[in-house]
Steps between C-alpha positions, in 0.01 A plus 500: 500500500657643180851498360597801718487304823660198334785731405526610861496145630775398260714778646444412868732204536651648816163454673458127567291304532244663277177311441231624269179307458312615192151401409466724204351291226315745276206262461434482877276748681655799675410377850689175444834665428759609753858588584656364816823597677566233764627560852866453405468660160686820415406730215643841413389761250819678396344782304664412169154436357149535644350183644135410442286255698183415307380242751395472862815496712590357839832591658619284789865571433722799433423742220771763468502803275763755412451876453353567156327163480128494421293191570162508322231290661199439274346203681195497724664408832840552658578320827799541729517195724644468848873553487493664158719803432528763229846636561673813378802406296725803494304746709146596410404196296265493203136585436219246504236630259150351534303537178168349394566521127611147417557462122501119524200431720297819494426740782578364845236721662570604857823330605528325836819550699594290804788713623632266769557784749367550854468865600436416866825308544697690236612177336463322169582565138484841336541646152786741425274720284158441350303666221122477465417495129163326490176699451318227696746535785681270742326339796683368806438133571356380830730468801779686320629854533716662234825690547688709243843604623586781261248638251133431436397655170147537366496488121141385463242359744468457876624275779205350690602412855210257548535528878880456502790743526745665264839613633721737301859567604766316691633699797396803293170619350590377153342659193146491360473656156244537224200524733196715428122482536511230230776286654534437873473250788141389566448432871127416479194674642452298822615605846744207509757432232859527391741791535765662283821514708800729441811416700703739717343838433709772659584863445740428209221311322302819440137473395423130441185420302273202561299474172192316629127490428201287587424395140596590143374853442512583872853630549560623858877525557691600812835675539704491821802707602643365824749726675543268798689174534487286186222242509291270283170666404191343348185636336166381372166664426145363526154622408272692741568681826362326807403656831771306683757466219419138409169451684175687548284687253635644176532878511292747299581663168701782656783243488709362216405134515858383550693405812879486489663248734864597562742308720862465597706239682591716799343793681669818384489847652687672220339752270301332220337663198231296331288568189179333387360533149153422364336528160257793488242286318456296820377799701140498619290816437525634856878462495544637150295813574710574811841375389664828603420411863639145481754355742656176620375290790715272713337221699570522872286228659205542534474817285612642169693816583524788254858601427589867501732643239404264218624631165294415189649516150460354154599134499846426362584153633559353156778450247270558200225758444185401686197405292267656759548801730604415855540679832777440753489584872828527692536490877798557726503250788733673742495217755549225243284194441377201693550144375153490342304808393182585308437820305201638310386821331190708566371853466294755688168586340427868455121539508276800579278503806546326836803276525364310802163326502382458860268202553458536876649668804402398854625635832388337825614511858652170608574596861512813715847568359490357145315579176505250214502630142424291190480614138488341156597642161365382166785649298810706568704697248848631572441468874781523752344469847204564725504737797248456783372840614307572823319801646370506858180690571704756689723564196447694179739318264595144407843365593683193367507217756621211280647401161415183304691416177299411193458131419466581130797371303696805388209709626260367237218252553183400321366271772359522852763567767426496873680707764472521877675669788443597864521850650575538871230742614362529855318829446175512699314697235430452130783445251485541121711303251580515129757329274726709278651331191832659405581444131851473360463834326421668833124531446267382776150351510275450804249245619175595671513605867392249765396605856606279791340545844679418823439152631208474741643386829356472850722468807357408845739508795547371753294192437423325740449800734342598833225718356720771347634473140579715198362465145697648208358504144708588190409509133142624555395860446125483580339521845491162674277344765620231738282253692584250773273195501479177693493148358124529434542819295357735758648852474654584837687817410507734198748777412568741214867487409726680253860377469550370851338495840550396861230256610395418860268205576577449867132446568490183292571164659803297399419328171574487129322771302477599132606840375323602177615804298276634223463803277270736689306619197439165329522262796724276285724291724868566442663292771414249772731384778491318835599676821561327831419689821666372816426577866 
């Protein structure tokens, strides 16, 4: 600690007791040196002169600062212990400036900050204002969140959340300044990690920016304008887009490989406008070539749902000119947001030729009154839905008898997708089916046509009987022959029959007989049944 802080300490006699433990012998190694403010210690930076901490610092007491005060921290690690406070003396307090350029001990590298705050409980110590001025950045220490009550300023470098949380604002969104694609909050690329929180976003807050990204060079900020009741909002971004938001297979290259996880403390039904920005260099070829057809997706378990009315524009969520071009997509959420939401970006591919690749289409009768239909697509492009069309043999045109929505996310798929449905059809003749794919641009494509015969069915009634019964055959168009045999297979009676017939066997004794129905031309047996003749 240099003469500046000694000057401050000599002018803080009203704050007692003050205890400063210095291990700052120049001959010792950097890791062995430290500054300690004990639990009952009180320190205040008045702003008369800047204060510089060259050493690792632990604050278990009270560190006050007045407006205009600047506290330079050049050590490797700052720790706020349990019960520590960094109070505002006279309103907004001073600025804690973390810098890695230590003229006494060389570069500190990435600085480690144990903030002493708990975002879940909303308790612990917090900085009045904090400036990041370290090209290697600041990393949050384990089991500690960080809160900045007033202003977080990026002069140089990033804040690495390291799985923990950063809260900006105190009953208000606070201010984040100096951010750009070179300086922002790094949330990490995994599906789990820390969030950037902004407190009490409401209509007066306007457009509040969350300058986040998955890694240095991968700036993917969010901006939220909440017109509903004021609430705490949080944002993070992670790499890849998964089939079920955080599980399942990663999606194809029609997506920007980023998922934004946005949350709030309470369910809100007020109007919310939200913007998501990505760097154009991160676009895959299929997305880049069809960027004009891009849109936002919102995860609604178990599907990603394309959002209508997405507005795309040049990215401008920055306070300095961007080093690389970026694109921003803005969506109006008329019904507000849930407590936890996932968003992604994708595009529709415009390609010549068929937009639906049919792998198979089967239509089979399941019962006298039901037909089962099953089809599989290999790929779908810009698809909206499928319509099941049917034509009976007595009709000249196909009519729609069912609608099945596409399973392709946003109408686009590059993998096998299976579909099935049932049509209620008791027609006694032949039916013909085809599937019509209706694309989002209004174009249609058709599958092959599949014929479905009526179900072959034989009715014998009454049974048992007294030598008189009726036989009714449906689902067969060819001439039929019917035989009545005994248990030894001897043919006792034989009849030619079309669709139905009245049978009389009063001359046969009471017994159990077998009725055999076959195709007359081929003698192929179609049906066998027992009949019981009573006397």
